[in-house]
Every structure is written in structure tokens, then in C-alpha cells.
N, C-alpha and C positions, 0 to 999 in steps of 0.2 A: 399368754394363752393357760386356762386353767385346767386342762386338761393332760394326757400322755401323748408324746409323740417318739416312736421307738423304732429306730432304722436299725436292723439287726443283721448280721451273719455271722454263719459260724460252716464251720466244715470240719467232721468227724468221721471216721471208716463207718460207711453205709447209710450216712444223711447228710444234708446239708441245709443250711435253712437260708435264707433271705427275706427279711419281711420289712415293710414301711407300713405301720398301723397308727391311725389317729384314732385315740379313745375321749368319747368326752370326760368332760370334768365332773359330772354327776350320773347316777343311774347305773345299771348294771350290762355290760357287753359282755356278751357270751363268745367265747371261743369255742368254733364247732369244727370240727371235721374227723374222718376216719381215724384209727387208732396209726399212728406211728407221722402223723402230718405235721409233727411239731407243737401241740399244744401246750404240753408241761414244760418244755424245753423254753418256751416262749415266757411262761409265767417266773419261772428258774432264772431266765436272764433278766427279768423287770427285777426281782430279790436278791439279783448279785450273786447266786450262787452258780455262773456258768462264766467264770472267769476269762476261757479262752473265747468269747464270744468278740466279737467286734461292732462296731457303729456307733449309736448315738442314744440316747435316754435323757429325756426331760419329762419331770412330772412337776405339775404347777408352775412351771417357767423356771424351776430349779435343774441343773443339769445332774445327773446322775453316774453319765458316761458319754463321754467324748475323746478320741483319741486313744492317747495313752491313760488318760483321766477314767479311774475307776471308783466309785464310793464304794467301800466295802459293804456286805450285807448287812454286819450291825448296825452301822449307821443310816440304813436308810430304814423311813418310817414304812415298813411295811409290815400287814397283819395277814396271816399266810394259813389258809387252813386247806388240811390233806384229805385226800379220801377215808382214812382212818384218823379219830380223833386223836391220838396222840397225846394222851393226857398223863401227868405223872400219876403212877396209880400208888404210890405211899402218901399223897396229898386229898383233903377234902376237896371237892368243889369248889368251895371256896378258897382251899388253899392255893388251886390250880388259877385262879383268878390274881388272886393278890402277886402271884408271878409275874403277869403281866401285866400290874399295875408297876412292880418296880421296874422292867424294862420301860416305861414308859416316864420315869423318875415321878411317876403319882400321880401325873396330868391327865389318866384317862378317866373317865365319870362310872365306877364300878354300879352304882343303882339304876342307871340308866340302861347300861348291858344288861342288868339281871333283868329288867321289867321288858327290854325289847325281846329278848331270848325266853322269855316265861322261866326263870328257873333259880325263882325266888325260895320254892318250896326244897332243892335240891341241895342246898348251899353246905349242910352237915354230912351229906354224902360221900362215899366214895367210890371211884370208877367202875369199879367192878359190880356194883350195886345198881348199874343206870342201864337204861335200854340204849341201843344201838342211836336211836334218835335222839335222848336224852344227852350223851356221851357229844353226840355232833354239835348239842347247841350249846354244850360249855363250850366245848374248842372254839365254836364262831364266837363265844363273849369274851374268850380268854386273848382271842388274837384280835378284838375291838379294843381290851383293854389297854394295848401298847399305843391307843392313841394313833391309829394310822393314818397316812395321808392316803395310801391306793390298800384295799381290800383282796387278796389274790384267792379264788377259792376253786381246787383242783379236783374236780368229779364230787362235790363233799358228800351227796345221795348214792351213790355208786355200789356202797357197801351196806345198802340199807333194804332191807323187802318192800315190798310195794304200801304197806301200812305206814312205816313208819315213815318212808318218803311222803304221803299224805299229812301226816303228824307233824313235820317240819317244813312242808312250804308255805304256809301262812305266814311264821317267825319271818321266813327268806323275804317273803312278799311285806312285811312289815319294815326288815331293813331299808328295802328299796325305797320305801315310801319318807322313810325317818333319816336315813344316813344323807350326808351332804359330799360325801368323799367317791370316787370311782371305784367302780368292784368289778375285776374283772373273772368270769366265771365261766369254767371249761367244763363241757358237758359231750354225753353222746344223746341224752334225751331229747328229743324234739319237743316233747309235754314239758321239758323242765324251762328250753328256751322260749317258747310260746307264751307260756306263761310269766316268766321275769324278766327277761331280756328287753332291754330299750335299742341296742345298739348292737351288733352282728358281724362279727369277723370269721370268714371261713377260711380255714386252710386247706391246704393239701401238696404232699411233700414237700413243706418247709415254705411253702410261697403262700402267699394271699390271695384265694381266687377270686374273692368280695370280700368288702366292707362298708359298711353304711347304716343307717336307719331300719331297724328291724322290718319293719312294716314295707317300706321302699322297695327292700329286695328280695321280701319272699312273693312281692305283686310280680316280679318281673318274670318273661318267659323263656330265660336262659335254664336249660335242663341242668348248669351246673349249680346252680342258685336255688338248691333245695333244702329241705329237712326232710329225712328221708326217703321216700319212692314216691310219695303225693305231693304235688306242688298245691299249692293252698296259699288264700290270703290271710292274714292277722288282721281285726278291726278292732279299734279302742270307743269302745260304746258307754252309755247308762243306761242305769234301769230304770226304764219310763216310765211303766206301770206292769201291776203284777195282775192277770186274771186267774181268781180265785176258784169261778166256776170250772174252768178249763184245764187249770192248771199249768198255764203259760207264763210267760215273763215278754215284755215287748221291750227291745233293748234298742237304746235310740243309736245312732251314728252319724257322723256330716254327711248328708246327702238321703237319709231313707233310715228305716228303721226294719227289724228281722224280730219277730216272734221264734223263742226258744223253750225246750222244757224248764219250768220253775225248779230251781234249786232250792229257791228259802233265801234270796242274796237280796235285801232290803230296797224300794226304789228311791234312786237318786246315788247308789253306789256306782262307780265305773267299774267297767268290767272289758274282759278281751273275750274276742270272738277268732275262732277258727272256722274257715270255710274255706274247704276242699271244694278243686275243681272240678271231682267228680260227681259234686253233688249240685253242680249247679247246670241248669240247660238254657240254653235260649231260644226265642219265638220272636216272629215277628210282631202278631198281634197279642195283645194280652188273653191266655187261654181261659176259655169257661169249664164251669164245672168241672173242677180241678180239685185235687185233695191238699196241693201244694199251697200251703199260706202265705210263703213271703215271697210274692212277684215284684219287682221291679223296675220301673223305667231305667234304661242305662244305655249308652252309646259306646260300639267297641272303639277300641284305641289301636289295638296291635293282634296281628294274629300270625302265632308261629309253629312249627314243629312241636309232637311231642315226642315219647319216645319211641311209638309203633307208627309205621310210615301211615296206616289207615287213621291216624288220628290227629287231632291238631288242638291247638290252647290257643282261647281270644282273652284278651285282657281287656273288662271293659271298665267305663267309670259310672258310679252312680252316684252324683253330685263329685264331691270331692274326693269319696273315696273309691280304691280299684278292688276289682274282683277278678277272678280268675275262672273261665269256663273249659272244660274238654268236650270236645264233640269230633264226630268222624270227618274225616275230611268231605266224605260225600256229602254230610248236611252242610258243612260248613258253604259247600260249592251251591248247593242248590236252595239255601236260604240267602246268598249272597252277603253271606257274612263280611265283612271288608272294613278297616279305617272309615269311621264316620257313619257307620250303620247305625241306625235308632234299633233298640231289639227290647225285650221284657227279657230279664231274668229272673229263671226260675231258682229259687233254693230250697231242695229238696231238705235239707239237713243241715244245722249249725253246731258247733263244738265250741258251748262256753265254757271256759276255764274260771269254774267255779273255785270258791275261798277253800272246798274241800278237797279241791284236787284231781276231780275229774272232770267229765265233759257231758254234756247235755246238749240232746240232739231233737 
């Protein structure tokens, strides 16, 4: 097994944790949940900073914790990025990075980290002269210079304003594409999860509410498996066409295509779409004379309850891709919306998670 398996338990005044998580050996796993759910505690256990935790941890087939055996924190090949950059103020950026190299015995690849994080022009500067986004990029590079087998990131963007977050998100996407190690990413931001994560672990009161591939979890009807208040599906697609006359982009995905506002992403580029259930309507016949561009033939797979007794959620399948639709229970009954029913999905708005960190509808 090249990923992470952590079966952990902990009891302390006012909080208990009992988790069993499986993390893939590559890509970003987002740890998501309300304050106090145990997100940071989970990262600290993996880093060896919670000596009173019990259970077992294996990383890439290596045992870090089992019974009374506990690999000390300083022997764990972990890179840790905190909410605050925590750089050494008396060292330049280059000096901070070389500190990370010394921890790894010189095995890290400094030039690669500098290029990945875009900090080549910052090397001679000191932390106090950097913006918040620049400091955090340096902190990430330093964490990677220790040549880790796991990168732990504890709300790395929470201390930044929206402009700095949008500045740093493309660099995190680059790490996602380039690194061959698992990244565990704690956040409260649904946007960050949707844009970055492949895998999702939902925590609540120290317990795992759900875990698995993000696209699979978010297409479930379970009201406990949501990012924020609005349920919605996440689609992986490719920019297939850009319409220069109407400033639209066609995003092709397994099973169909959707038009979204063109934000300048080149054709052939992989992108993610978020389609909220509130923006999907269902009809039995293809509508005529409508302003909605995105009409997709679909089949109803499941119908379930929503937060309000007057509403229902339906999961429909467009080819191999699942979408969620919100409708009134009265409409569902009148249209005979039930598993196996063929329908047309009318997608009123699409959120294209673009490389500038925004959404396009």
C-alpha cells in the first residue's frame, strides 16, 4: 500500500477522537469539517505531535505507530505548513529554504521547489518584506525541501485576504500536478476543496462522517455529505471549444458538454466544474424557446429528501456523470420523477473553477 492508513483514538477533556482513514498515495485529500471536529488534531497525530494518541499509522507501507511503538516526530519524513508562515525572521528566503535542506540531509531539490512556487525573485529578501501570499509560498517550499513523504497543510490560506488567496491557488494546483506524494489539506473553504481536492474526508466531533473520492461523495443525496449549505456535483472536464463571438467556452465531460462563461482558459486544458443542485431543473421533454443553453438527456438514478419538507433532491446520470437537481416534492410527484425515468436536465448556471480562483456561470 503506497498511501496512508490511520486508525487513531484519543481522549482528552472535552474531546474524543476515533478515526479510521485511508488516503491515496498521490494527490490532495481535503480534511473538511466544522471547528472542533478534529481536523488539526488528525494532522498532529500524523506528524507525531500527539504522543498520547493510540492506534496505528502506516505510510507507504512503513509503520509510524503501532501499539506502544511511536516513531518520533523528528524521524517522520513530513512537511508541515501551518496557518501562519512561521519563517525565521533573521534569515533570508534562501536561508529559510536551506534550513529545510539541512533537515533532509541535502536530499531535497531546491531549484525545483523554487520553480514550482515561483519564488526565484524572493531569495535575497527577508520575511518582513514579503506579502502574506509570498510568505506562505516560501513556507510551502521550505516544507517541501525536507524531502517529505507526506505534506500536511493546516488551513494554509486562512490568514490571507481574498486577493492573496487567488494569488496562491494556482501554485497549489501546480503542486497537485507535479508532486508524487500525498497531500493532506485542512480547510473550511468549499471553494478550496472543489478546486484542489481529489479525495475527501469529512469529520464531525472526532469521527469520520464520510470519506472517498470527492466527486463520488458530493453526488450523494446524504444531507450530511455537503460542502456548506448547497449540495452540488463536481465534474472533471476539458475545454473543447471557445466561442469568441459570444464569449463562451464549451466544457466536455464524460457523457456530455456544458457551456460556461469564457475566462480565457486554453482549449485542451483540464478544468473542474461545480454544478449546484439549485441550478438544475428537470423536464420530461426537451424545452423549446428557452434561454437555457445547457440541456442534457439524463436518467433519474435516485430521489431523496432535502433540508425542507417541501423539497426533494434527485441524482440524475448523464452518461457516466452524476448531477444533482433540486425540485419541489409537488413537481417531483407531478412529473413522476423516480429511478429509471428519462428526463432532460436544464443546467441554468455552471461554476467553472478557473485558474484565477474564481467562478464562471
